[in-house]
C-alpha positions as CSV (number, residue, x, y, z in Angstrom):
1,M,-7.0,-10.0,-11.6
2,D,-7.6,-7.6,-8.9
3,I,-7.1,-3.9,-9.3
4,G,-6.7,-1.6,-6.4
5,V,-6.0,2.2,-5.9
6,F,-3.9,3.9,-3.6
7,I,-5.5,6.8,-2.3
8,P,-4.2,9.9,-1.7
9,I,-4.6,10.3,1.9
10,N,-1.4,12.7,1.9
11,N,-1.0,15.8,-0.1
12,N,0.4,15.3,-3.7
13,G,0.2,11.3,-4.0
14,W,3.5,9.8,-5.0
15,L,5.4,12.4,-6.8
16,I,8.0,13.7,-5.1
17,S,8.1,16.8,-7.3
18,K,7.3,20.4,-7.8
19,T,5.8,20.2,-11.1
20,S,3.5,17.2,-10.6
21,P,-0.3,18.1,-9.4
22,Q,-0.1,19.7,-6.1
23,F,-2.9,19.3,-4.0
24,M,-4.2,18.7,-0.1
25,P,-5.9,15.5,1.2
26,S,-9.7,15.8,2.0
27,F,-12.4,13.5,3.0
28,D,-14.1,15.0,-0.5
29,L,-11.3,14.1,-2.7
30,N,-10.7,10.8,-1.4
31,L,-14.5,9.9,-1.2
32,D,-14.5,10.6,-5.0
33,I,-11.7,8.7,-5.8
34,V,-12.9,5.6,-4.3
35,T,-16.6,6.0,-5.4
36,R,-15.1,6.5,-9.0
37,A,-12.9,3.4,-8.4
38,E,-15.8,1.5,-7.2
39,A,-18.0,2.6,-10.4
40,F,-15.0,1.1,-12.7
41,G,-15.2,-1.9,-10.8
42,F,-11.8,-1.6,-8.8
43,D,-11.6,-4.3,-6.2
44,F,-10.1,-2.5,-3.3
45,A,-8.9,0.5,-2.5
46,L,-5.7,1.2,0.6
47,S,-5.1,3.9,2.8
48,M,-1.3,4.4,4.1
49,I,-0.2,6.1,7.4
50,K,2.2,8.7,7.5
51,L,3.0,10.5,10.4
52,R,5.6,13.0,9.6
53,G,6.2,14.6,6.0
54,F,9.3,15.1,3.9
55,G,9.1,18.6,3.9
56,G,11.0,20.6,0.7
57,A,9.5,23.0,-1.2
58,S,6.7,20.6,-2.4
59,E,5.9,19.9,1.6
60,F,5.9,16.4,0.6
61,W,3.2,14.2,2.7
62,D,3.4,17.2,5.5
63,H,-0.2,17.1,5.1
64,G,-2.3,13.8,6.0
65,F,-4.9,12.0,7.9
66,E,-5.2,8.8,10.0
67,S,-5.9,5.7,8.4
68,F,-8.6,4.1,10.1
69,T,-11.1,7.1,10.7
70,L,-10.8,7.6,6.9
71,M,-11.7,4.3,6.1
72,S,-14.4,3.9,8.3
73,A,-16.0,7.3,7.0
74,L,-15.1,5.9,3.4
75,A,-16.9,2.4,4.5
76,A,-20.4,4.1,4.9
77,R,-20.5,5.9,1.7
78,T,-19.3,3.1,-0.7
79,K,-21.3,-0.5,-1.4
80,R,-18.9,-3.0,-2.9
81,I,-15.0,-2.2,-3.0
82,K,-13.1,-3.6,0.0
83,L,-11.0,-1.4,2.1
84,F,-7.7,-1.5,3.5
85,A,-6.7,0.4,6.4
86,S,-3.2,0.6,7.6
87,S,-2.1,0.0,11.5
88,A,1.2,2.0,12.2
89,I,1.9,-0.8,14.7
90,L,4.2,1.2,17.3
91,T,1.4,3.5,17.7
92,L,-2.0,1.4,18.2
93,P,-2.1,-1.6,20.8
94,P,-3.2,-4.4,18.8
95,A,-6.3,-4.8,20.6
96,L,-7.4,-1.8,19.8
97,T,-6.7,-2.2,16.1
98,A,-8.7,-5.4,16.3
99,R,-11.6,-3.5,17.6
100,M,-11.5,-0.8,15.1
101,I,-11.5,-3.2,12.4
102,S,-14.4,-5.0,13.9
103,T,-16.1,-1.7,14.2
104,I,-15.6,-0.6,10.5
105,D,-16.6,-4.4,9.5
106,N,-20.3,-3.6,11.2
107,V,-20.5,-0.7,9.1
108,A,-19.2,-2.4,6.0
109,P,-19.3,-6.3,6.5
110,G,-16.7,-8.5,5.0
111,R,-15.2,-5.1,3.3
112,I,-12.8,-4.4,5.8
113,G,-8.9,-5.4,5.7
114,V,-5.7,-4.1,7.7
115,N,-2.4,-3.5,6.3
116,I,0.6,-4.0,8.8
117,V,3.1,-1.1,9.1
118,T,6.3,-1.9,10.9
119,G,7.8,1.6,10.0
120,W,11.0,2.5,8.4
121,A,11.3,6.4,9.0
122,P,12.6,6.8,12.7
123,N,11.3,10.5,13.0
124,E,7.8,9.5,12.4
125,Y,7.8,7.8,15.7
126,T,10.6,10.0,17.7
127,Q,8.4,13.2,17.5
128,M,5.8,11.0,19.5
129,G,8.4,9.5,22.0
130,V,7.3,6.0,20.8
131,W,10.5,4.9,18.9
132,P,11.8,1.9,20.7
133,G,15.6,3.1,19.3
134,N,17.2,1.3,16.2
135,E,17.6,-2.1,17.4
136,Y,13.8,-2.0,16.6
137,F,14.7,-2.6,13.1
138,G,16.4,-6.0,14.1
139,Y,13.2,-7.4,15.9
140,R,10.1,-5.3,14.2
141,Y,8.8,-8.7,12.4
142,D,8.7,-10.6,15.7
143,Y,6.8,-7.5,17.1
144,A,4.5,-7.6,14.1
145,S,3.9,-11.3,14.3
146,E,2.6,-11.2,18.1
147,Y,1.0,-8.1,17.1
148,V,-1.1,-10.1,14.5
149,Q,-1.3,-13.0,16.4
150,V,-3.2,-11.0,19.3
151,M,-5.6,-9.7,16.6
152,K,-6.5,-13.1,14.8
153,D,-7.0,-14.6,18.2
154,L,-9.4,-11.7,19.0
155,W,-11.1,-12.0,15.8
156,E,-11.4,-15.9,15.5
157,T,-12.2,-16.6,19.3
158,G,-13.4,-13.2,21.0
159,S,-10.4,-13.7,23.4
160,S,-6.5,-13.5,23.5
161,D,-4.2,-14.6,26.5
162,L,-1.1,-14.7,24.2
163,K,2.3,-14.4,26.5
164,G,5.0,-12.8,24.3
165,E,8.3,-11.1,24.6
166,H,6.2,-7.9,23.2
167,F,2.9,-8.3,24.2
168,T,1.2,-9.6,27.5
169,M,-2.6,-10.6,27.4
170,E,-4.6,-11.1,30.0
171,D,-8.1,-12.4,29.1
172,C,-8.6,-9.7,26.6
173,K,-11.8,-9.8,24.9
174,L,-13.5,-8.4,21.6
175,S,-17.2,-8.7,20.8
176,P,-19.0,-8.5,18.5
177,P,-16.6,-10.3,16.3
178,P,-16.3,-9.5,12.5
179,V,-18.7,-11.2,10.1
180,D,-16.3,-12.7,8.1
181,K,-12.4,-13.2,7.7
182,I,-10.4,-10.2,7.9
183,E,-7.7,-10.0,5.3
184,I,-4.3,-8.8,6.0
185,V,-1.8,-7.2,3.9
186,A,2.0,-6.4,4.4
187,A,4.8,-5.0,2.5
188,G,8.3,-6.1,3.8
189,Q,10.6,-7.5,1.1
190,S,13.4,-8.2,3.1
191,E,14.1,-12.0,4.0
192,N,12.2,-11.3,7.4
193,G,9.5,-9.4,5.7
194,M,8.7,-12.2,3.6
195,A,8.6,-14.6,6.2
196,F,6.4,-12.5,7.9
197,S,3.9,-12.3,5.0
198,S,4.1,-15.8,4.2
199,K,3.0,-16.8,7.9
200,Y,0.6,-14.1,8.6
201,S,-0.7,-12.0,5.6
202,D,-3.1,-12.7,2.6
203,Y,-1.3,-10.3,0.4
204,A,2.1,-9.0,0.5
205,F,2.9,-5.7,-1.5
206,V,5.5,-6.2,-4.0
207,N,7.2,-2.8,-5.5
208,G,7.3,-2.6,-9.5
209,L,10.6,-1.5,-10.6
210,G,11.8,0.8,-13.4
211,V,9.9,2.5,-16.0
212,N,8.2,0.6,-18.7
213,T,9.6,-2.7,-17.2
214,P,6.5,-4.2,-16.0
215,T,8.2,-7.6,-15.1
216,A,11.1,-6.3,-13.5
217,F,9.9,-7.3,-9.8
218,A,9.4,-11.1,-10.8
219,P,12.4,-12.2,-8.6
220,T,10.9,-10.6,-5.6
221,C,7.8,-12.3,-6.4
222,E,9.3,-15.4,-6.8
223,R,11.0,-14.8,-3.4
224,L,7.5,-14.5,-2.1
225,M,6.1,-17.7,-3.4
226,E,8.8,-19.5,-2.2
227,A,8.4,-18.1,1.4
228,A,4.7,-18.9,1.0
229,K,5.6,-22.8,-0.2
230,A,7.5,-23.0,3.0
231,T,4.1,-22.3,5.4
232,G,1.6,-24.1,3.1
233,R,-0.3,-20.5,2.8
234,D,-1.5,-19.1,-0.1
235,V,-0.2,-15.5,-0.4
236,G,-0.6,-13.5,-3.6
237,A,1.2,-10.7,-4.5
238,Y,-0.1,-7.1,-5.0
239,V,2.2,-5.1,-7.1
240,L,2.4,-1.2,-6.6
241,M,2.5,0.8,-9.8
242,M,2.3,4.4,-10.9
243,C,0.2,4.9,-14.3
244,I,1.1,8.1,-16.0
245,S,-1.1,7.9,-19.5
246,D,-1.8,10.0,-22.4
247,E,-3.3,9.9,-25.9
248,T,0.3,9.2,-27.1
249,D,3.4,7.5,-25.7
250,E,5.2,10.8,-26.4
251,A,2.7,13.1,-24.3
252,A,2.6,10.6,-21.5
253,M,6.7,10.7,-21.5
254,A,6.6,14.5,-21.8
255,K,4.8,14.6,-18.5
256,W,7.0,11.9,-16.8
257,N,10.0,13.9,-18.2
258,M,8.4,16.9,-16.5
259,Y,7.9,15.6,-13.1
260,R,11.5,14.6,-12.8
261,E,12.9,17.8,-13.9
262,G,10.9,19.3,-11.0
263,A,12.2,16.7,-8.4
264,D,12.2,18.1,-5.0
265,I,15.6,17.5,-3.9
266,D,15.2,18.3,-0.4
267,A,12.6,16.1,0.0
268,L,14.3,13.3,-1.6
269,A,17.0,14.0,0.9
270,Y,15.1,13.7,4.0
271,M,13.7,10.4,2.6
272,G,17.2,9.1,1.8
273,V,18.5,9.9,5.2
274,Q,15.3,8.1,7.1
275,G,15.7,5.2,4.8
276,A,19.4,4.8,5.6
277,Q,18.8,4.5,9.5
278,D,18.3,0.7,9.1
279,A,21.8,-0.4,9.4
280,Q,20.5,-4.0,9.0
281,A,18.5,-3.3,5.6
282,S,19.2,-6.0,3.4
283,E,19.2,-5.6,-0.5
284,N,16.1,-6.5,-1.0
285,S,14.5,-4.2,1.7
286,T,12.0,-1.3,1.3
287,A,14.7,0.7,3.2
288,A,17.2,-0.2,0.3
289,H,15.0,0.4,-2.6
290,I,13.8,3.8,-0.9
291,N,17.8,5.1,-1.1
292,L,18.0,4.2,-4.9
293,P,18.5,7.6,-6.7
294,E,17.2,6.6,-9.9
295,G,13.8,7.7,-10.2
296,A,13.2,8.5,-6.9
297,V,10.7,11.3,-7.8
298,N,8.1,8.4,-7.9
299,F,9.2,6.9,-4.6
300,N,11.0,4.2,-6.6
301,M,7.7,2.4,-7.6
302,G,7.3,0.7,-10.7
303,T,6.0,3.1,-13.4
304,I,4.3,2.7,-16.4
305,V,4.2,5.4,-18.9
306,G,2.4,5.6,-22.2
307,S,-0.7,5.6,-24.4
308,Y,-3.8,4.0,-23.1
309,E,-3.0,1.0,-25.5
310,T,0.7,0.9,-24.0
311,C,-0.5,1.3,-20.5
312,A,-2.8,-1.6,-20.8
313,R,-0.2,-4.2,-22.7
314,L,2.1,-3.1,-19.9
315,L,-0.1,-3.6,-17.2
316,D,-1.2,-7.1,-18.4
317,E,2.4,-8.0,-18.8
318,A,2.7,-7.3,-15.0
319,A,-0.3,-9.5,-14.5
320,S,1.2,-12.4,-16.3
321,V,4.4,-13.0,-13.7
322,A,3.6,-16.2,-11.4
323,G,2.3,-15.3,-8.1
324,V,0.6,-11.9,-8.7
325,K,-3.0,-11.5,-7.6
326,G,-3.4,-7.9,-8.3
327,I,-1.9,-4.4,-9.2
328,M,-2.5,-1.4,-6.6
329,L,-2.1,1.7,-9.0
330,T,-1.3,5.3,-8.1
331,F,-1.7,8.0,-10.6
332,D,0.0,11.4,-11.2
333,D,-3.3,13.2,-11.5
334,F,-5.8,11.3,-9.5
335,H,-9.0,12.5,-11.2
336,K,-8.0,12.4,-15.0
337,G,-5.6,9.2,-14.4
338,L,-8.6,7.3,-12.8
339,D,-10.9,8.3,-15.3
340,D,-8.3,7.5,-17.9
341,F,-7.9,4.1,-16.7
342,G,-11.4,3.3,-16.2
343,E,-12.8,4.3,-19.4
344,K,-9.8,3.9,-21.8
345,I,-6.9,1.6,-20.6
346,Q,-9.3,-1.2,-18.4
347,P,-11.4,-2.0,-21.5
348,L,-8.0,-2.8,-23.3
349,M,-7.0,-5.0,-20.8
350,K,-6.9,-8.9,-20.9
351,T,-7.0,-9.6,-17.4
352,R,-9.7,-7.4,-17.0
353,E,-12.3,-8.6,-19.5
354,H,-14.3,-10.3,-16.8
355,L,-15.7,-6.9,-16.2
356,A,-16.9,-6.7,-19.9
357,V,-18.6,-9.8,-19.3
358,A,-20.2,-8.9,-16.4
359,A,-21.8,-5.8,-17.9
360,E,-23.1,-7.8,-21.0
């Protein structure tokens, strides 16, 4: 099973709280995290793209970098780990994204992939004058399908003449090509999102659910597997989970409770308003989960809280769900959390035993 890290390209990571670790993004911070992850045998690192924060007292995600330029710099300073950059597809033409990926592939051959972000928060795009209107929610995966097809054409053949509803290519060229297949990840959990992932992506992100309920996402994973079966493609689930660990279950739970008590209500309210803009959102969609009130301080992602032994056991349980090919982790404290995972949790995981064998 793959293990990845969702790097803190924006401030404060993924805890929308005034009592969680507060930090600004920097290249040095992200380089340190990715090189540590590489040393611990992590398989990949992914940086999101967020173009407007949520405000509040914690200024949640008000400070952040651009994904491709950050990953390009990290590519030059790493040796093995796979890197995924995120494309906010309303802001970058597909031919330019394809060329940027091909460029980074020249820096780190075979180690760059792309995460397709269709967008769920209109204010990220209205501020720049590129939001098509809320009707976009109804056709965003058609738009994304053409977007990815242009990139695939360019990477695989060096040329694209796609004539679609949203993109028209006129003998569009790309050279040099990537040295290997560019892997694509996507995160849509609605029916349309799953259909898109099953046709175009290699991996689909699935949000973990609840606190210490490591297999609660299984029905979502099952829907992904059914969608992939319809296309005859091998699409693996990458499960997104936060890990909050300590020496004992009680100490870890005390930290989690402290973060919850410090929830940044104003930032959470902004997130809820933006997530509610998609009037067509299904109960399985990302927007619907964003608006769930319970546990929203952790961005409503699955959260593992406990001792190192407990975390290892629960992560192994998550990995046992059919269709799971990997887990992408966030941490409350990225330095201590990453070190504790690499040194104290990972060695206890049965699904990561291959690292111990390789070391021998």
